[in-house]
mmCIF file as gemmi writes it, N, C-alpha and C atoms, coordinates in Angstrom:
data_model
loop_
_atom_site.group_PDB
_atom_site.id
_atom_site.type_symbol
_atom_site.label_atom_id
_atom_site.label_alt_id
_atom_site.label_comp_id
_atom_site.label_asym_id
_atom_site.label_entity_id
_atom_site.label_seq_id
_atom_site.pdbx_PDB_ins_code
_atom_site.Cartn_x
_atom_site.Cartn_y
_atom_site.Cartn_z
_atom_site.occupancy
_atom_site.B_iso_or_equiv
_atom_site.pdbx_formal_charge
_atom_site.auth_seq_id
_atom_site.auth_asym_id
_atom_site.pdbx_PDB_model_num
ATOM 1 N N . UNK Axp A 1 ? 25.136 -150.945 -0.39 1 0 ? 1 A 1
ATOM 2 C CA . UNK Axp A 1 ? 24.758 -149.172 -1.71 1 0 ? 1 A 1
ATOM 3 C C . UNK Axp A 1 ? 23.18 -149.918 -2.801 1 0 ? 1 A 1
ATOM 4 N N . UNK Axp A 2 ? 22.226 -149.508 -1.654 1 0 ? 2 A 1
ATOM 5 C CA . UNK Axp A 2 ? 20.789 -150.55 -2.438 1 0 ? 2 A 1
ATOM 6 C C . UNK Axp A 2 ? 20.468 -149.248 -2.518 1 0 ? 2 A 1
ATOM 7 N N . UNK Axp A 3 ? 19.617 -148.867 -3.526 1 0 ? 3 A 1
ATOM 8 C CA . UNK Axp A 3 ? 19.06 -147.678 -3.85 1 0 ? 3 A 1
ATOM 9 C C . UNK Axp A 3 ? 18.047 -147.501 -3.782 1 0 ? 3 A 1
ATOM 10 N N . UNK Axp A 4 ? 16.892 -147.213 -3.261 1 0 ? 4 A 1
ATOM 11 C CA . UNK Axp A 4 ? 16.21 -146.808 -2.874 1 0 ? 4 A 1
ATOM 12 C C . UNK Axp A 4 ? 14.793 -145.969 -3.828 1 0 ? 4 A 1
ATOM 13 N N . UNK Axp A 5 ? 14.312 -145.974 -4.758 1 0 ? 5 A 1
ATOM 14 C CA . UNK Axp A 5 ? 13.553 -144.625 -5.023 1 0 ? 5 A 1
ATOM 15 C C . UNK Axp A 5 ? 12.517 -144.053 -4.999 1 0 ? 5 A 1
ATOM 16 N N . UNK Axp A 6 ? 12.461 -142.189 -4.266 1 0 ? 6 A 1
ATOM 17 C CA . UNK Axp A 6 ? 11.588 -141.78 -3.742 1 0 ? 6 A 1
ATOM 18 C C . UNK Axp A 6 ? 10.735 -141.23 -5.176 1 0 ? 6 A 1
ATOM 19 N N . UNK Axp A 7 ? 9.467 -140.294 -4.307 1 0 ? 7 A 1
ATOM 20 C CA . UNK Axp A 7 ? 8.616 -139.798 -4.768 1 0 ? 7 A 1
ATOM 21 C C . UNK Axp A 7 ? 9.364 -138.353 -4.971 1 0 ? 7 A 1
ATOM 22 N N . UNK Axp A 8 ? 9.854 -138.536 -6.049 1 0 ? 8 A 1
ATOM 23 C CA . UNK Axp A 8 ? 10.402 -136.319 -5.954 1 0 ? 8 A 1
ATOM 24 C C . UNK Axp A 8 ? 9.096 -135.446 -6.152 1 0 ? 8 A 1
ATOM 25 N N . UNK Axp A 9 ? 7.866 -136.149 -6.903 1 0 ? 9 A 1
ATOM 26 C CA . UNK Axp A 9 ? 6.919 -135.295 -7.008 1 0 ? 9 A 1
ATOM 27 C C . UNK Axp A 9 ? 5.828 -135.12 -5.672 1 0 ? 9 A 1
ATOM 28 N N . UNK Axp A 10 ? 7.214 -135.797 -4.464 1 0 ? 10 A 1
ATOM 29 C CA . UNK Axp A 10 ? 5.894 -135.534 -3.375 1 0 ? 10 A 1
ATOM 30 C C . UNK Axp A 10 ? 6.415 -134.157 -2.611 1 0 ? 10 A 1
ATOM 31 N N . UNK Axp A 11 ? 7.312 -134.088 -3.467 1 0 ? 11 A 1
ATOM 32 C CA . UNK Axp A 11 ? 7.564 -132.224 -2.863 1 0 ? 11 A 1
ATOM 33 C C . UNK Axp A 11 ? 6.823 -131.447 -3.513 1 0 ? 11 A 1
ATOM 34 N N . UNK Axp A 12 ? 6.773 -130.497 -2.73 1 0 ? 12 A 1
ATOM 35 C CA . UNK Axp A 12 ? 5.763 -128.96 -3.038 1 0 ? 12 A 1
ATOM 36 C C . UNK Axp A 12 ? 6.784 -127.983 -4.124 1 0 ? 12 A 1
ATOM 37 N N . UNK Axp A 13 ? 6.048 -128.268 -5.751 1 0 ? 13 A 1
ATOM 38 C CA . UNK Axp A 13 ? 6.677 -127.475 -6.62 1 0 ? 13 A 1
ATOM 39 C C . UNK Axp A 13 ? 7.614 -126.947 -6.36 1 0 ? 13 A 1
ATOM 40 N N . UNK Axp A 14 ? 8.11 -125.32 -5.505 1 0 ? 14 A 1
ATOM 41 C CA . UNK Axp A 14 ? 9.036 -125.295 -5.96 1 0 ? 14 A 1
ATOM 42 C C . UNK Axp A 14 ? 9.788 -125.558 -6.052 1 0 ? 14 A 1
ATOM 43 N N . UNK Axp A 15 ? 10.273 -126.667 -4.858 1 0 ? 15 A 1
ATOM 44 C CA . UNK Axp A 15 ? 10.6 -127.391 -4.409 1 0 ? 15 A 1
ATOM 45 C C . UNK Axp A 15 ? 11.688 -128.069 -5.309 1 0 ? 15 A 1
ATOM 46 N N . UNK Axp A 16 ? 10.797 -128.877 -6.396 1 0 ? 16 A 1
ATOM 47 C CA . UNK Axp A 16 ? 10.81 -129.792 -7.38 1 0 ? 16 A 1
ATOM 48 C C . UNK Axp A 16 ? 11.461 -128.735 -8.358 1 0 ? 16 A 1
ATOM 49 N N . UNK Axp A 17 ? 10.702 -128.027 -8.796 1 0 ? 17 A 1
ATOM 50 C CA . UNK Axp A 17 ? 11.379 -126.816 -9.656 1 0 ? 17 A 1
ATOM 51 C C . UNK Axp A 17 ? 13.054 -126.435 -8.793 1 0 ? 17 A 1
ATOM 52 N N . UNK Axp A 18 ? 13.019 -125.864 -8.14 1 0 ? 18 A 1
ATOM 53 C CA . UNK Axp A 18 ? 13.773 -125.466 -7.838 1 0 ? 18 A 1
ATOM 54 C C . UNK Axp A 18 ? 14.97 -126.575 -8.706 1 0 ? 18 A 1
ATOM 55 N N . UNK Axp A 19 ? 15.201 -127.886 -8.117 1 0 ? 19 A 1
ATOM 56 C CA . UNK Axp A 19 ? 16.254 -129.639 -7.607 1 0 ? 19 A 1
ATOM 57 C C . UNK Axp A 19 ? 16.096 -129.442 -9.221 1 0 ? 19 A 1
ATOM 58 N N . UNK Axp A 20 ? 15.361 -129.611 -10.39 1 0 ? 20 A 1
ATOM 59 C CA . UNK Axp A 20 ? 15.328 -129.432 -11.498 1 0 ? 20 A 1
ATOM 60 C C . UNK Axp A 20 ? 16.162 -128.437 -12.748 1 0 ? 20 A 1
ATOM 61 N N . UNK Axp A 21 ? 15.77 -127.695 -11.611 1 0 ? 21 A 1
ATOM 62 C CA . UNK Axp A 21 ? 16.287 -125.773 -12.705 1 0 ? 21 A 1
ATOM 63 C C . UNK Axp A 21 ? 17.933 -125.438 -12.527 1 0 ? 21 A 1
ATOM 64 N N . UNK Axp A 22 ? 18.361 -125.939 -11.235 1 0 ? 22 A 1
ATOM 65 C CA . UNK Axp A 22 ? 20.17 -125.244 -9.912 1 0 ? 22 A 1
ATOM 66 C C . UNK Axp A 22 ? 20.741 -126.833 -10.586 1 0 ? 22 A 1
ATOM 67 N N . UNK Axp A 23 ? 20.561 -127.639 -11.214 1 0 ? 23 A 1
ATOM 68 C CA . UNK Axp A 23 ? 21.308 -128.754 -11.65 1 0 ? 23 A 1
ATOM 69 C C . UNK Axp A 23 ? 23.018 -128.032 -11.702 1 0 ? 23 A 1
ATOM 70 N N . UNK Axp A 24 ? 24.22 -128.729 -11.29 1 0 ? 24 A 1
ATOM 71 C CA . UNK Axp A 24 ? 25.54 -129.048 -12.408 1 0 ? 24 A 1
ATOM 72 C C . UNK Axp A 24 ? 25.941 -129.546 -12.795 1 0 ? 24 A 1
ATOM 73 N N . UNK Axp A 25 ? 26.157 -130.021 -13.979 1 0 ? 25 A 1
ATOM 74 C CA . UNK Axp A 25 ? 27.163 -130.166 -14.327 1 0 ? 25 A 1
ATOM 75 C C . UNK Axp A 25 ? 28.696 -130.546 -14.266 1 0 ? 25 A 1
ATOM 76 N N . UNK Axp A 26 ? 29.151 -132.342 -14.295 1 0 ? 26 A 1
ATOM 77 C CA . UNK Axp A 26 ? 30.662 -131.958 -14.433 1 0 ? 26 A 1
ATOM 78 C C . UNK Axp A 26 ? 31.098 -131.939 -15.292 1 0 ? 26 A 1
ATOM 79 N N . UNK Axp A 27 ? 30.465 -132.074 -16.741 1 0 ? 27 A 1
ATOM 80 C CA . UNK Axp A 27 ? 30.438 -132.327 -18.197 1 0 ? 27 A 1
ATOM 81 C C . UNK Axp A 27 ? 31.175 -131.386 -18.781 1 0 ? 27 A 1
ATOM 82 N N . UNK Axp A 28 ? 29.679 -130.255 -18.408 1 0 ? 28 A 1
ATOM 83 C CA . UNK Axp A 28 ? 29.897 -128.829 -19.489 1 0 ? 28 A 1
ATOM 84 C C . UNK Axp A 28 ? 30.403 -127.665 -17.833 1 0 ? 28 A 1
ATOM 85 N N . UNK Axp A 29 ? 31.427 -128.137 -17.203 1 0 ? 29 A 1
ATOM 86 C CA . UNK Axp A 29 ? 31.976 -127.736 -15.692 1 0 ? 29 A 1
ATOM 87 C C . UNK Axp A 29 ? 30.201 -125.971 -16.077 1 0 ? 29 A 1
ATOM 88 N N . UNK Axp A 30 ? 28.984 -126.387 -15.099 1 0 ? 30 A 1
ATOM 89 C CA . UNK Axp A 30 ? 28.089 -125.639 -15.611 1 0 ? 30 A 1
ATOM 90 C C . UNK Axp A 30 ? 27.277 -125.125 -14.79 1 0 ? 30 A 1
ATOM 91 N N . UNK Axp A 31 ? 26.7 -124.359 -14.014 1 0 ? 31 A 1
ATOM 92 C CA . UNK Axp A 31 ? 25.687 -125.016 -13.492 1 0 ? 31 A 1
ATOM 93 C C . UNK Axp A 31 ? 24.153 -123.904 -13.788 1 0 ? 31 A 1
ATOM 94 N N . UNK Axp A 32 ? 23.278 -124.864 -13.358 1 0 ? 32 A 1
ATOM 95 C CA . UNK Axp A 32 ? 21.544 -124.378 -14.25 1 0 ? 32 A 1
ATOM 96 C C . UNK Axp A 32 ? 21.998 -124.444 -15.239 1 0 ? 32 A 1
ATOM 97 N N . UNK Axp A 33 ? 21.995 -125.029 -15.59 1 0 ? 33 A 1
ATOM 98 C CA . UNK Axp A 33 ? 21.16 -125.538 -16.979 1 0 ? 33 A 1
ATOM 99 C C . UNK Axp A 33 ? 20.125 -126.783 -16.993 1 0 ? 33 A 1
ATOM 100 N N . UNK Axp A 34 ? 19.41 -126.946 -16.325 1 0 ? 34 A 1
ATOM 101 C CA . UNK Axp A 34 ? 18.161 -127.781 -15.895 1 0 ? 34 A 1
ATOM 102 C C . UNK Axp A 34 ? 19.006 -129.254 -16.183 1 0 ? 34 A 1
ATOM 103 N N . UNK Axp A 35 ? 17.656 -130.376 -15.886 1 0 ? 35 A 1
ATOM 104 C CA . UNK Axp A 35 ? 17.974 -131.17 -16.318 1 0 ? 35 A 1
ATOM 105 C C . UNK Axp A 35 ? 16.599 -132.527 -16.845 1 0 ? 35 A 1
ATOM 106 N N . UNK Axp A 36 ? 17.014 -133.555 -17.375 1 0 ? 36 A 1
ATOM 107 C CA . UNK Axp A 36 ? 15.492 -134.091 -17.873 1 0 ? 36 A 1
ATOM 108 C C . UNK Axp A 36 ? 15.057 -135.153 -17.351 1 0 ? 36 A 1
ATOM 109 N N . UNK Axp A 37 ? 14.098 -135.82 -17.137 1 0 ? 37 A 1
ATOM 110 C CA . UNK Axp A 37 ? 13.62 -137.203 -16.609 1 0 ? 37 A 1
ATOM 111 C C . UNK Axp A 37 ? 14.422 -136.943 -15.221 1 0 ? 37 A 1
ATOM 112 N N . UNK Axp A 38 ? 14.224 -136.156 -14.369 1 0 ? 38 A 1
ATOM 113 C CA . UNK Axp A 38 ? 14.436 -135.993 -13.402 1 0 ? 38 A 1
ATOM 114 C C . UNK Axp A 38 ? 13.979 -137.293 -12.477 1 0 ? 38 A 1
ATOM 115 N N . UNK Axp A 39 ? 14.418 -137.798 -11.452 1 0 ? 39 A 1
ATOM 116 C CA . UNK Axp A 39 ? 14.434 -138.782 -10.337 1 0 ? 39 A 1
ATOM 117 C C . UNK Axp A 39 ? 15.147 -138.243 -9.277 1 0 ? 39 A 1
ATOM 118 N N . UNK Axp A 40 ? 14.024 -138.575 -8.228 1 0 ? 40 A 1
ATOM 119 C CA . UNK Axp A 40 ? 14.31 -139.108 -6.848 1 0 ? 40 A 1
ATOM 120 C C . UNK Axp A 40 ? 15.015 -140.574 -6.09 1 0 ? 40 A 1
ATOM 121 N N . UNK Axp A 41 ? 16.082 -140.425 -5.269 1 0 ? 41 A 1
ATOM 122 C CA . UNK Axp A 41 ? 16.452 -141.262 -4.661 1 0 ? 41 A 1
ATOM 123 C C . UNK Axp A 41 ? 17.51 -141.323 -3.238 1 0 ? 41 A 1
ATOM 124 N N . UNK Axp A 42 ? 17.635 -143.294 -3.058 1 0 ? 42 A 1
ATOM 125 C CA . UNK Axp A 42 ? 17.758 -142.269 -1.404 1 0 ? 42 A 1
ATOM 126 C C . UNK Axp A 42 ? 19.068 -143.269 -1.713 1 0 ? 42 A 1
ATOM 127 N N . UNK Axp A 43 ? 20.104 -143.231 -0.721 1 0 ? 43 A 1
ATOM 128 C CA . UNK Axp A 43 ? 21.32 -144.422 -1.53 1 0 ? 43 A 1
ATOM 129 C C . UNK Axp A 43 ? 22.542 -144.565 -0.165 1 0 ? 43 A 1
ATOM 130 N N . UNK Axp A 44 ? 22.865 -145.47 0.469 1 0 ? 44 A 1
ATOM 131 C CA . UNK Axp A 44 ? 23.83 -145.378 1.951 1 0 ? 44 A 1
ATOM 132 C C . UNK Axp A 44 ? 22.045 -143.934 2.575 1 0 ? 44 A 1
ATOM 133 N N . UNK Axp A 45 ? 21.828 -143.875 3.051 1 0 ? 45 A 1
ATOM 134 C CA . UNK Axp A 45 ? 21.365 -143.217 3.943 1 0 ? 45 A 1
ATOM 135 C C . UNK Axp A 45 ? 21.324 -141.56 3.222 1 0 ? 45 A 1
ATOM 136 N N . UNK Axp A 46 ? 21.665 -140.936 1.98 1 0 ? 46 A 1
ATOM 137 C CA . UNK Axp A 46 ? 22.055 -140.22 1.282 1 0 ? 46 A 1
ATOM 138 C C . UNK Axp A 46 ? 20.64 -139.794 0.278 1 0 ? 46 A 1
ATOM 139 N N . UNK Axp A 47 ? 20.323 -138.401 0.376 1 0 ? 47 A 1
ATOM 140 C CA . UNK Axp A 47 ? 18.782 -138.538 -0.866 1 0 ? 47 A 1
ATOM 141 C C . UNK Axp A 47 ? 20.08 -137.959 -2.675 1 0 ? 47 A 1
ATOM 142 N N . UNK Axp A 48 ? 18.941 -138.149 -3.696 1 0 ? 48 A 1
ATOM 143 C CA . UNK Axp A 48 ? 19.772 -137.605 -4.048 1 0 ? 48 A 1
ATOM 144 C C . UNK Axp A 48 ? 18.713 -137.51 -5.512 1 0 ? 48 A 1
ATOM 145 N N . UNK Axp A 49 ? 18.974 -136.075 -6.237 1 0 ? 49 A 1
ATOM 146 C CA . UNK Axp A 49 ? 18.173 -136.024 -7.949 1 0 ? 49 A 1
ATOM 147 C C . UNK Axp A 49 ? 18.888 -136.669 -8.627 1 0 ? 49 A 1
ATOM 148 N N . UNK Axp A 50 ? 18.695 -136.606 -9.516 1 0 ? 50 A 1
ATOM 149 C CA . UNK Axp A 50 ? 19.176 -137.613 -10.917 1 0 ? 50 A 1
ATOM 150 C C . UNK Axp A 50 ? 18.515 -137.317 -11.677 1 0 ? 50 A 1
ATOM 151 N N . UNK Axp A 51 ? 19.389 -137.263 -13.202 1 0 ? 51 A 1
ATOM 152 C CA . UNK Axp A 51 ? 18.694 -136.137 -14.114 1 0 ? 51 A 1
ATOM 153 C C . UNK Axp A 51 ? 19.481 -136.448 -16.02 1 0 ? 51 A 1
ATOM 154 N N . UNK Axp A 52 ? 18.559 -136.324 -16.806 1 0 ? 52 A 1
ATOM 155 C CA . UNK Axp A 52 ? 20.318 -135.768 -17.936 1 0 ? 52 A 1
ATOM 156 C C . UNK Axp A 52 ? 20.397 -133.923 -18.016 1 0 ? 52 A 1
ATOM 157 N N . UNK Axp A 53 ? 21.507 -133.577 -18.344 1 0 ? 53 A 1
ATOM 158 C CA . UNK Axp A 53 ? 21.84 -132.382 -18.701 1 0 ? 53 A 1
ATOM 159 C C . UNK Axp A 53 ? 21.41 -132.014 -19.425 1 0 ? 53 A 1
ATOM 160 N N . UNK Axp A 54 ? 20.567 -130.176 -19.674 1 0 ? 54 A 1
ATOM 161 C CA . UNK Axp A 54 ? 20.264 -130.058 -21.188 1 0 ? 54 A 1
ATOM 162 C C . UNK Axp A 54 ? 21.046 -129.861 -21.617 1 0 ? 54 A 1
ATOM 163 N N . UNK Axp A 55 ? 21.552 -129.065 -21.081 1 0 ? 55 A 1
ATOM 164 C CA . UNK Axp A 55 ? 22.874 -129.103 -21.918 1 0 ? 55 A 1
ATOM 165 C C . UNK Axp A 55 ? 23.952 -130.069 -23.523 1 0 ? 55 A 1
ATOM 166 N N . UNK Axp A 56 ? 24.261 -130.834 -22.338 1 0 ? 56 A 1
ATOM 167 C CA . UNK Axp A 56 ? 25.577 -132.114 -22.804 1 0 ? 56 A 1
ATOM 168 C C . UNK Axp A 56 ? 24.516 -133.385 -22.951 1 0 ? 56 A 1
ATOM 169 N N . UNK Axp A 57 ? 23.308 -133.47 -22.127 1 0 ? 57 A 1
ATOM 170 C CA . UNK Axp A 57 ? 22.65 -135.002 -22.5 1 0 ? 57 A 1
ATOM 171 C C . UNK Axp A 57 ? 23.922 -135.637 -21.793 1 0 ? 57 A 1
ATOM 172 N N . UNK Axp A 58 ? 24.452 -135.063 -20.385 1 0 ? 58 A 1
ATOM 173 C CA . UNK Axp A 58 ? 24.821 -136.943 -19.963 1 0 ? 58 A 1
ATOM 174 C C . UNK Axp A 58 ? 24.287 -136.529 -18.566 1 0 ? 58 A 1
ATOM 175 N N . UNK Axp A 59 ? 24.817 -138.063 -17.974 1 0 ? 59 A 1
ATOM 176 C CA . UNK Axp A 59 ? 23.329 -138.034 -16.633 1 0 ? 59 A 1
ATOM 177 C C . UNK Axp A 59 ? 24.736 -136.739 -15.542 1 0 ? 59 A 1
ATOM 178 N N . UNK Axp A 60 ? 23.504 -136.099 -14.366 1 0 ? 60 A 1
ATOM 179 C CA . UNK Axp A 60 ? 23.833 -135.187 -13.777 1 0 ? 60 A 1
ATOM 180 C C . UNK Axp A 60 ? 23.149 -135.477 -12.248 1 0 ? 60 A 1
ATOM 181 N N . UNK Axp A 61 ? 24.096 -135.995 -11.423 1 0 ? 61 A 1
ATOM 182 C CA . UNK Axp A 61 ? 23.566 -136.62 -10.465 1 0 ? 61 A 1
ATOM 183 C C . UNK Axp A 61 ? 24.378 -135.658 -8.669 1 0 ? 61 A 1
ATOM 184 N N . UNK Axp A 62 ? 23.416 -134.999 -8.271 1 0 ? 62 A 1
ATOM 185 C CA . UNK Axp A 62 ? 22.983 -133.955 -7.226 1 0 ? 62 A 1
ATOM 186 C C . UNK Axp A 62 ? 22.465 -134.533 -5.634 1 0 ? 62 A 1
ATOM 187 N N . UNK Axp A 63 ? 23.699 -133.863 -4.451 1 0 ? 63 A 1
ATOM 188 C CA . UNK Axp A 63 ? 22.642 -134.567 -3.561 1 0 ? 63 A 1
ATOM 189 C C . UNK Axp A 63 ? 22.12 -134.223 -3.214 1 0 ? 63 A 1
ATOM 190 N N . UNK Axp A 64 ? 21.052 -133.652 -2.291 1 0 ? 64 A 1
ATOM 191 C CA . UNK Axp A 64 ? 19.438 -133.235 -1.17 1 0 ? 64 A 1
ATOM 192 C C . UNK Axp A 64 ? 20.274 -133.389 -0.752 1 0 ? 64 A 1
ATOM 193 N N . UNK Axp A 65 ? 20.479 -132.943 0.058 1 0 ? 65 A 1
ATOM 194 C CA . UNK Axp A 65 ? 21.155 -131.585 1.98 1 0 ? 65 A 1
ATOM 195 C C . UNK Axp A 65 ? 19.753 -131.065 2.65 1 0 ? 65 A 1
ATOM 196 N N . UNK Axp A 66 ? 18.506 -132.13 3.452 1 0 ? 66 A 1
ATOM 197 C CA . UNK Axp A 66 ? 17.78 -131.345 4.328 1 0 ? 66 A 1
ATOM 198 C C . UNK Axp A 66 ? 18.475 -130.521 4.93 1 0 ? 66 A 1
ATOM 199 N N . UNK Axp A 67 ? 17.459 -129.144 5.34 1 0 ? 67 A 1
ATOM 200 C CA . UNK Axp A 67 ? 18.167 -127.812 6.695 1 0 ? 67 A 1
ATOM 201 C C . UNK Axp A 67 ? 17.837 -128.409 7.333 1 0 ? 67 A 1
ATOM 202 N N . UNK Axp A 68 ? 18.564 -129.38 8.741 1 0 ? 68 A 1
ATOM 203 C CA . UNK Axp A 68 ? 17.362 -128.896 9.595 1 0 ? 68 A 1
ATOM 204 C C . UNK Axp A 68 ? 16.051 -127.575 10.471 1 0 ? 68 A 1
ATOM 205 N N . UNK Axp A 69 ? 15.365 -128.158 10.753 1 0 ? 69 A 1
ATOM 206 C CA . UNK Axp A 69 ? 14.254 -127.766 10.801 1 0 ? 69 A 1
ATOM 207 C C . UNK Axp A 69 ? 14.048 -126.522 12.206 1 0 ? 69 A 1
ATOM 208 N N . UNK Axp A 70 ? 14.9 -126.898 12.928 1 0 ? 70 A 1
ATOM 209 C CA . UNK Axp A 70 ? 15.711 -126.621 14.351 1 0 ? 70 A 1
ATOM 210 C C . UNK Axp A 70 ? 16.485 -125.361 14.13 1 0 ? 70 A 1
ATOM 211 N N . UNK Axp A 71 ? 16.967 -125.346 13.411 1 0 ? 71 A 1
ATOM 212 C CA . UNK Axp A 71 ? 18.112 -124.21 12.808 1 0 ? 71 A 1
ATOM 213 C C . UNK Axp A 71 ? 18.265 -123.128 11.903 1 0 ? 71 A 1
């Protein structure tokens, strides 16, 4: 389980803002609270964005699933 940092800022602004604003918090049990200090990384072939929940301050982690450009 090697964690490889990625550059969230390399994504276009709309996509980056969407990931930051549309996060689900398991602790709050709520969506779209947003996150502080977002970071993107790859682990075991999966891409994640994580940060601190704006609602409760707990860590939020969401997998980024890339859609196939052919479909």
